[in-house]
Each structure stands twice: as C-alpha cells, then as structure tokens.
C-alpha positions as CSV (number, residue, x, y, z in Angstrom):
1,M,104.2,124.6,105.7
2,R,106.0,122.0,107.8
3,C,108.9,124.4,108.4
4,A,106.6,127.1,109.6
5,L,104.9,124.8,112.1
6,R,108.2,123.4,113.3
7,S,109.6,126.9,114.1
8,T,106.5,127.9,116.1
9,K,106.4,124.8,118.3
10,M,107.1,125.4,122.0
11,K,110.3,124.2,123.5
12,M,110.2,121.3,125.8
13,T,111.2,121.8,129.4
14,F,112.1,119.1,131.9
15,E,109.0,119.9,133.9
16,K,106.8,119.4,130.8
17,W,108.7,116.2,130.0
18,Q,108.0,114.8,133.5
19,R,104.3,115.5,133.1
20,L,104.0,113.5,129.8
21,S,102.7,109.9,130.0
22,V,105.1,107.1,129.2
23,K,103.4,106.6,125.9
24,E,103.9,110.2,125.0
25,M,107.5,110.2,126.1
26,N,108.2,107.2,124.0
27,S,106.7,108.7,120.9
28,R,108.3,112.1,121.4
29,C,111.8,111.2,122.7
30,Q,113.5,111.1,119.3
31,D,111.9,114.4,118.2
32,L,113.7,116.3,121.0
33,N,116.4,118.5,119.6
34,P,119.5,118.3,121.9
35,Y,120.8,121.6,120.5
36,E,117.6,123.6,121.2
37,E,116.4,121.7,124.3
38,W,119.8,120.9,126.0
39,S,118.4,121.8,129.4
40,V,116.0,118.8,129.2
41,F,118.9,116.5,128.4
42,K,121.0,117.8,131.3
43,A,118.1,117.6,133.7
44,I,117.5,113.9,132.7
45,E,121.2,113.2,133.4
46,L,120.9,114.7,136.9
47,E,117.7,112.7,137.5
48,F,119.5,109.5,136.4
49,W,122.3,110.3,138.9
50,S,119.8,111.0,141.6
51,R,118.0,107.7,141.1
52,F,121.0,105.4,140.6
53,K,123.8,107.1,142.6
54,E,123.8,104.2,145.1
55,Q,125.0,101.7,142.4
56,K,128.7,101.3,142.4
57,G,130.6,101.6,139.2
58,I,128.7,104.2,137.3
59,K,131.5,106.3,136.0
60,K,129.8,108.7,133.6
61,V,126.3,109.5,132.3
62,H,125.6,111.4,129.1
63,C,122.1,112.2,127.8
64,G,122.2,113.3,124.2
65,L,122.9,111.9,120.8
66,G,124.1,108.4,121.0
67,S,126.6,107.3,118.3
68,G,126.5,103.5,118.6
69,M,123.5,102.9,116.3
70,G,123.3,106.0,114.2
71,P,122.6,109.2,116.0
72,F,119.6,109.0,118.1
73,N,118.6,110.4,121.5
74,S,119.8,108.1,124.3
75,I,121.4,108.0,127.7
76,V,124.9,106.6,127.6
77,V,126.1,105.1,130.8
78,T,129.8,104.2,131.3
79,I,130.5,101.6,134.0
80,E,134.0,101.2,135.5
81,K,135.8,98.0,134.5
82,G,135.7,95.2,137.0
83,E,132.5,96.3,138.7
84,K,129.9,93.7,139.6
85,R,126.6,93.5,137.7
86,T,124.7,96.8,137.7
87,Q,120.9,96.9,137.6
88,L,119.8,99.7,135.2
89,P,116.6,100.0,133.1
90,K,116.7,99.5,129.4
91,K,115.2,102.9,129.1
92,F,115.3,105.9,131.4
93,M,112.5,108.5,131.0
94,S,112.0,107.0,127.5
95,F,115.6,107.5,126.5
96,P,117.2,104.1,125.4
97,K,120.2,103.2,127.5
98,I,123.5,102.5,125.8
99,L,126.5,101.2,127.7
100,G,129.6,103.2,127.1
101,R,133.2,101.9,126.6
102,G,134.8,99.8,129.3
103,C,131.5,98.2,130.4
104,P,131.6,94.5,131.2
105,N,129.4,92.3,129.1
106,S,127.5,91.2,132.2
107,L,125.6,94.5,132.6
108,I,121.9,94.9,131.9
C-alpha cells in the first residue's frame, strides 16, 4: 500500500516549496528525492547565489545529497581558502548547510 501511495504523490516544484511554511519545509526537506525533483534542488542553488552573491569567497554551491554525515539532503558551500569570516545561515530553505573542503574553521 505504501508503494502505491508513494508513486502517486505529486512532484514538488520550487514554486510549491517556496509556498510551504518553515515548519513544513523542515519536516519535508529530507523526503525530497534529488533524482526525481532535481529542478527544486537546482532552483534552491540559484536562490542561494542570488541572496549571498555579495559575500566574497563563496566558490561553489551544491544543493543535493550531502556526504559528510551519511547521505541526506543539504546545501554544500565551498569557501575559498584565506577568505575572511563569511556569514551564512545554518540552514537555507530548510536544507542544512555543510561547508565544503578548503573552508577555514572560522566560518559559520
């Protein structure tokens, strides 16, 4: 029965995701399937760049499966070595932030 329900669920879109409350986003973030709903992940990357492009040192952003703590949906941000402290939220649109390789320890 669970498989039948799962296959009939509607795909998430970025527009639908934006309309969710923070509480709903938090509870549904890990249920998103990056293989089926890749456009949502890519749109979240673009939104991150849009909001934080003024901060120097952000080298790369990837929204998808994070590998640092077992695969789970996250946003991985790589900061160039030697950059000053960067102010980034712990979560972005309910995706936990992971700092990528080469990030100084002083980053938030």
